[in-house]
C-alpha positions in Angstrom: 0.0 0.0 0.0 3.0 2.4 0.1 4.0 4.8 2.8 1.4 6.6 4.8 1.9 10.3 4.2 0.4 12.7 6.7 0.0 16.5 6.7 1.4 17.6 10.0 0.1 21.0 11.3 2.1 22.4 14.1 0.7 25.3 16.1 3.0 27.9 17.7 1.3 27.3 21.1 1.7 24.8 23.8 -0.9 22.2 24.9 -2.7 22.1 28.3 -5.6 23.9 29.9 -3.6 26.8 31.3 -2.0 27.5 27.9 -5.4 27.3 26.2 -6.8 29.9 28.5 -3.8 32.1 28.1 -4.2 31.9 24.3 -7.9 32.7 24.5 -7.1 35.8 26.5 -4.3 36.8 24.1 -6.7 36.4 21.1 -9.4 38.6 22.8 -7.2 41.4 24.3 -4.3 41.6 21.9 -5.0 39.7 18.6 -2.4 41.7 16.6 0.4 40.2 18.7 -0.8 36.7 18.8 2.1 34.4 17.7 0.3 31.6 15.9 -0.9 32.6 12.5 -2.2 29.1 11.9 -4.4 29.1 15.0 -5.6 32.7 14.3 -7.0 31.5 11.0 -8.3 28.0 11.9 -9.8 28.7 15.3 -12.2 31.2 16.7 -12.0 32.4 20.3 -13.1 29.1 21.8 -12.9 26.3 19.2 -11.8 25.2 15.8 -13.9 26.7 12.9 -16.3 24.4 11.2 -15.1 25.6 7.8 -11.5 24.6 8.7 -12.6 21.2 10.1 -14.5 20.4 6.9 -11.7 21.5 4.7 -9.1 19.4 6.6 -11.4 16.3 6.5 -11.8 16.7 2.7 -8.0 16.5 2.1 -6.6 13.3 0.5 -4.0 13.0 3.3 -4.4 12.2 6.9 -4.2 15.5 8.9 -2.4 15.5 12.3 -2.5 18.6 14.5 0.1 19.1 17.2 1.0 21.9 19.6 4.6 23.1 19.8 5.5 21.1 22.9 4.0 17.9 21.5 5.8 18.4 18.2 9.2 19.1 19.8 8.9 16.0 22.0 8.5 13.9 18.8 11.0 15.9 16.6 13.5 17.5 19.0 16.0 18.2 16.2 13.6 20.2 14.0 14.7 23.8 13.7 11.8 25.1 11.6 10.1 28.2 12.9 6.6 27.6 14.0 3.7 27.5 13.1 4.4 25.3 10.1 2.9 22.6 8.0 5.0 19.5 7.1 4.6 16.5 5.0 5.4 13.5 7.2 6.5 10.4 5.3 8.5 7.3 6.1 11.5 9.3 5.1 10.8 12.0 7.7 9.6 15.5 7.8 9.6 17.9 4.9 8.3 21.5 5.4 5.6 22.5 3.0 4.4 25.7 4.6 6.7 27.9 6.6 5.8 30.3 9.4 6.5 33.2 7.0 4.0 31.8 4.4 1.4 31.2 7.1 1.8 34.7 8.5 1.2 36.1 5.0 -2.3 34.5 4.8 -5.1 37.0 4.9 -7.7 34.4 5.9 -9.1 30.9 5.5 -9.3 31.1 1.7 -5.6 32.0 1.4 -4.6 29.2 3.8 -6.7 26.6 2.0 -5.1 27.7 -1.4 -1.6 27.5 0.0 -2.2 24.0 1.4 -3.7 22.8 -1.9 -0.8 24.3 -3.9 2.2 23.6 -1.7 1.2 20.5 0.3 -1.2 18.5 -1.8 -0.5 19.2 -5.5 3.3 19.3 -5.3 4.7 20.0 -8.9 7.3 17.2 -8.4 4.5 14.7 -7.5 3.3 13.8 -11.0 3.3 10.1 -10.4 -0.2 9.6 -11.9 
């Protein structure tokens, strides 16, 4: 069946109840300085946006979502600035959306287009 490729979305925020509450406060009181462009687009104040959930479920690859601390426990040698999106294959991690690209997104539509262009329909991947 081949290797199981995953899209790995890594938020620039740590897991846990206290961190979640701190993030909610930051989004409400100082949204312009919130440090996770991925979370800012995909989540409202309290939960993941339905539009994002539906889009991620429609992708042809399994989507895995990790917080910074969870990701760094699994991949301690990764030096990529977060948030980021990676292709995770049997060969390891390959960044497909950098923190800089995510920060340039103006909203959900931009993010979806970047994912489709840079993570799903890779120009090198013409094996059909």
